[in-house]
C-alpha positions as CSV (number, residue, x, y, z in Angstrom):
1,M,53.8,126.2,102.1
2,S,56.1,128.8,102.6
3,N,59.6,128.1,103.0
4,E,59.8,130.5,106.2
5,L,57.1,127.8,107.4
6,L,59.4,124.7,106.5
7,N,62.5,126.5,107.9
8,N,61.0,126.9,111.2
9,Y,59.7,123.5,111.5
10,S,61.0,121.1,114.5
11,L,59.6,119.0,116.8
12,T,59.9,119.3,120.7
13,S,62.7,117.1,122.5
14,S,60.2,114.5,123.5
15,P,57.4,114.5,121.3
16,F,54.3,113.0,122.2
17,V,52.9,110.5,119.7
18,S,49.3,109.4,119.0
19,V,49.2,105.6,117.6
20,I,45.9,105.4,115.4
21,I,44.8,102.0,114.5
22,P,41.6,101.4,112.2
23,L,39.6,97.9,113.3
24,Y,37.5,96.0,111.1
25,N,36.5,92.3,112.3
26,D,40.1,91.8,113.3
27,S,40.0,91.5,116.8
28,K,42.4,88.7,117.6
29,R,45.5,90.1,115.5
30,V,44.3,94.1,117.0
31,V,45.1,92.4,120.6
32,K,48.5,91.0,119.7
33,L,49.4,94.5,118.2
34,I,48.6,96.5,121.3
35,S,50.6,93.9,123.0
36,A,53.5,94.9,120.9
37,L,52.5,98.4,121.2
38,K,52.8,98.4,125.2
39,N,56.0,96.8,125.0
40,Q,57.7,99.7,122.8
41,S,61.1,101.1,124.2
42,Y,59.4,104.4,123.8
43,P,58.5,106.0,127.3
44,R,54.9,104.7,127.5
45,K,53.8,108.2,129.3
46,S,54.9,109.4,125.9
47,F,52.3,107.8,123.6
48,E,48.6,107.1,123.5
49,I,47.2,104.0,121.7
50,I,43.8,105.0,119.8
51,V,41.7,101.9,118.3
52,V,39.0,102.8,116.1
53,N,36.0,100.3,115.7
54,N,34.6,100.7,111.8
55,S,31.6,98.8,112.2
56,S,33.2,95.5,113.4
57,M,30.8,92.5,113.0
58,D,32.5,90.2,115.4
59,D,33.1,90.2,119.2
60,L,35.4,93.2,120.3
61,S,34.9,92.6,124.3
62,N,38.6,91.4,124.3
63,V,39.8,94.8,122.7
64,S,37.2,97.2,124.3
65,K,38.1,96.0,127.9
66,I,42.0,96.2,127.4
67,S,43.7,98.8,129.9
68,D,45.5,101.8,129.1
69,I,43.9,102.3,125.5
70,I,41.6,104.4,124.0
71,F,38.9,102.2,122.1
72,I,36.2,104.6,120.1
73,N,33.8,103.8,117.6
74,E,33.3,105.0,113.7
75,N,29.8,103.8,112.6
76,N,28.9,106.5,110.2
77,T,31.3,105.9,107.2
78,Q,32.4,102.2,106.2
79,S,36.2,103.2,105.7
80,S,39.6,102.6,107.1
81,Y,40.2,106.4,106.4
82,A,37.0,107.5,108.1
83,A,38.3,105.7,111.2
84,R,41.8,107.2,110.7
85,N,39.9,110.5,110.6
86,R,37.8,109.8,113.8
87,G,41.0,108.7,115.8
88,I,42.9,112.1,114.5
89,K,40.0,114.3,116.0
90,I,40.6,113.1,119.5
91,A,44.4,112.4,119.2
92,K,46.5,114.5,121.5
93,G,49.8,113.8,119.8
94,E,52.6,116.1,117.9
95,I,53.3,113.2,115.6
96,L,50.4,110.8,114.5
97,C,51.4,106.9,113.7
98,F,49.6,105.1,111.6
99,L,49.3,101.4,111.4
100,D,46.8,98.4,110.2
101,S,45.6,96.1,112.6
102,D,47.3,93.1,111.1
103,C,51.0,94.5,111.4
104,L,53.3,93.9,114.1
105,P,55.7,96.5,114.9
106,D,59.4,96.2,116.1
107,R,60.1,96.9,119.7
108,H,61.7,100.2,118.6
109,W,59.1,101.2,116.3
110,I,58.1,104.5,117.7
111,E,61.5,105.6,119.0
112,N,63.3,104.9,115.3
113,G,60.0,106.5,113.5
114,S,60.1,109.9,115.7
115,K,63.9,110.2,115.8
116,T,64.0,109.7,112.1
117,M,61.5,112.9,111.8
118,K,63.3,114.7,114.2
119,S,66.7,114.3,112.8
120,S,65.8,114.6,109.2
121,N,63.6,117.5,109.9
122,A,60.8,115.6,108.2
123,H,57.0,116.0,108.3
124,L,56.5,112.7,107.2
125,V,58.1,109.3,107.5
126,G,57.1,105.8,106.0
127,G,58.7,102.6,107.7
128,N,59.5,99.6,106.2
129,V,56.8,96.7,105.9
130,I,58.1,93.1,106.1
131,F,56.0,90.6,105.0
132,K,56.0,87.4,107.0
133,I,55.3,84.3,104.7
134,S,53.7,81.4,106.2
135,K,55.1,77.7,106.6
136,E,53.3,76.7,103.4
137,A,55.0,79.4,101.2
138,T,52.5,79.9,98.6
139,A,52.9,81.6,95.2
140,A,50.4,84.2,96.1
141,E,52.4,85.0,99.3
142,Y,55.4,85.2,97.5
143,Y,53.7,87.7,94.9
144,D,52.4,89.7,97.6
145,S,55.8,90.6,99.5
146,V,57.6,91.7,96.2
147,T,55.0,94.0,94.4
148,N,53.0,95.2,97.5
149,M,53.9,98.0,100.0
150,Q,57.4,98.6,98.9
151,A,57.9,101.5,101.2
152,K,61.5,102.5,100.3
153,R,61.0,102.4,96.3
154,N,57.4,104.5,96.8
155,I,58.9,107.1,98.9
156,Q,62.3,107.4,97.3
157,E,60.7,107.2,93.6
158,L,57.1,108.2,93.7
159,G,57.2,110.7,96.7
160,V,54.0,108.5,98.4
161,T,53.6,106.1,100.9
162,T,50.9,103.8,102.9
163,T,49.0,104.1,106.3
164,A,50.3,100.5,106.8
165,N,53.3,102.3,108.2
166,L,53.4,106.1,108.6
167,F,54.2,108.9,110.9
168,L,52.8,112.0,110.5
169,S,53.4,115.4,111.8
170,R,50.5,117.5,113.0
171,Q,51.4,120.5,111.3
172,V,50.6,118.0,108.1
173,I,46.9,117.9,109.6
174,D,46.6,121.4,110.1
175,K,47.7,122.5,106.8
176,I,45.9,120.2,104.3
177,G,43.5,118.6,106.5
178,I,42.2,115.0,107.4
179,F,42.1,112.1,104.8
180,P,39.2,112.0,102.2
181,E,37.2,109.3,104.1
182,K,34.6,108.2,101.8
183,L,37.7,106.6,99.8
184,K,38.3,102.7,100.9
185,S,41.4,102.3,98.8
186,G,44.2,104.8,97.9
187,A,43.5,107.6,99.8
188,D,46.7,107.6,101.6
189,I,48.9,107.4,98.4
190,Y,47.1,111.0,97.6
191,Y,47.3,112.3,100.8
192,T,51.0,111.8,101.2
193,A,51.5,112.8,97.6
194,L,49.7,115.8,98.3
195,A,51.5,116.6,101.3
196,V,54.7,116.2,99.6
197,D,53.4,118.2,96.6
198,K,52.8,121.3,99.4
199,G,56.2,121.3,100.0
200,F,56.3,118.6,103.1
201,K,59.3,116.4,103.4
202,L,58.7,113.0,103.6
203,V,61.8,110.4,104.3
204,Y,62.0,106.5,104.3
205,C,63.0,104.9,107.8
206,P,64.1,101.0,107.4
207,K,64.5,100.8,111.3
208,A,60.9,101.6,112.0
209,Y,59.6,98.5,110.5
210,V,56.4,96.3,111.2
211,L,55.7,92.6,110.0
212,H,52.4,92.1,107.9
213,P,51.5,88.5,106.8
214,A,51.7,88.0,103.3
215,R,48.5,87.5,101.5
216,K,47.1,83.9,100.2
217,F,45.5,83.7,97.0
218,K,42.3,84.5,97.7
219,Q,43.2,87.6,100.0
220,L,45.8,88.7,97.4
221,M,42.5,88.8,94.4
222,K,40.5,90.7,97.0
223,K,43.2,93.2,97.1
224,A,43.7,93.6,93.4
225,H,39.9,94.3,93.0
226,R,40.1,96.9,95.8
227,V,43.0,98.6,94.3
228,G,41.9,98.7,91.1
229,S,38.5,100.3,91.7
230,G,40.3,102.3,94.6
231,K,42.8,103.9,91.8
232,R,39.7,105.1,89.9
233,K,37.6,106.5,92.7
234,V,40.8,108.2,93.7
235,T,41.2,109.7,90.0
236,E,37.6,110.6,90.0
237,Y,38.1,112.6,93.7
238,I,40.8,114.3,92.1
239,D,39.1,115.5,89.0
240,S,36.3,116.8,91.3
241,A,38.3,118.5,93.9
242,P,39.0,122.2,94.1
243,A,42.4,123.3,92.9
244,E,44.4,123.3,96.4
245,K,43.5,119.6,96.6
246,K,44.7,118.3,92.8
247,I,47.6,116.4,92.1
248,S,49.3,114.8,89.4
249,T,47.4,111.4,89.2
250,R,50.8,109.8,87.8
251,K,52.1,109.5,91.4
252,L,49.1,107.2,91.8
253,R,49.9,104.7,89.4
254,G,53.4,103.2,90.7
255,R,55.1,100.7,88.7
256,H,53.0,100.0,85.8
257,P,51.3,96.3,86.4
258,F,52.7,94.4,83.5
259,D,56.1,95.0,85.1
260,H,55.3,92.5,87.8
261,L,55.5,89.7,85.2
262,N,59.0,90.0,84.6
263,P,60.5,86.5,86.0
264,V,64.2,88.0,86.4
265,R,62.5,90.9,88.8
266,I,60.5,88.2,90.5
267,W,63.5,86.0,91.3
268,N,65.7,88.6,92.2
269,N,63.5,90.1,95.0
270,V,62.5,86.7,96.3
271,K,65.9,85.7,96.7
272,G,66.9,89.1,98.3
273,N,64.1,88.5,100.8
274,G,66.0,85.4,101.5
275,N,63.4,82.9,100.8
276,K,63.8,79.6,99.0
277,I,62.3,79.3,95.6
278,N,62.5,77.1,92.7
279,I,61.5,77.1,89.0
280,V,58.2,75.2,89.7
281,K,57.8,78.2,92.1
282,L,58.5,80.9,89.7
283,F,56.1,79.7,87.4
284,Q,53.4,79.4,90.0
285,I,54.0,83.2,90.9
286,L,54.0,83.9,87.4
287,F,50.8,82.7,87.2
288,V,49.2,84.3,90.2
289,S,50.8,87.5,88.6
290,Y,48.4,86.8,85.4
291,C,45.5,86.4,87.5
292,Y,46.3,89.6,89.6
293,L,46.4,91.4,86.5
294,F,43.0,89.9,85.4
295,I,41.2,91.0,88.4
296,L,43.2,94.4,88.7
297,G,41.7,95.2,84.8
298,L,38.4,94.0,85.7
299,S,38.0,96.7,88.3
300,K,40.0,99.3,86.4
301,K,41.4,100.6,83.1
302,L,45.1,99.8,82.8
303,P,47.4,102.6,82.4
304,E,49.1,103.0,79.7
305,K,53.1,102.1,79.6
306,N,55.4,105.2,79.6
């Protein structure tokens, strides 16, 4: 992207925003998400809510009947990125916002994200993902909360972020296109890395935060498999992509998996999040870590440690 285009980039004073939510078998939580969006401090006339059903098998009548939202289907490709792309194609917003159906945004989420994009002259804004740990406070939940979706570190150290909480300028879509929709995991990390490589500016906004439920053990193991196989498929996608779509795979690695086994790091992160922990819980978390790495290793070759 030319410096001239970058320098001339600016948002309108009150940008129209499109919030795009992929939905797969999560009707109860998406109803709560929509309610939170309707209660935003951002003027309701200045944003639209687009829910994209991606071949859900549960009853969605409680979602499709909600007034003042756009409900559409993406049944051709089973992928959250295909669902997001379907939403992008009908979105009217100058800013496109992406959320997962299990997230709950703060009341000032849109306001803070759009303000940061304008004040920073940024093209992408990644918001904070705060994990909500259940009353049972399992070791798996603690592990999930200190290792996954660490937006601040990912943005500041690697120049990437996820679609769990992402504000995206329409200009990025116009320049580099939509998400690789056949990928089921990791396409957001690839896409944001590509945007930064093309000269677009990515910043972090802690005030544009969402709450995300920390995963229990079974869910965490499923995620490990999905992430592991996803990284392999993203690498294959990059290898076969045209020159303008290629990036260094270094950014896709993130922190080396073995770093998650550091007891001091786990202890400090958990305590830093205001959670109560003891020695027994610490060893339980380390056990979960090894299980996570085992499943991850089954689905991909672990990267060499730099």
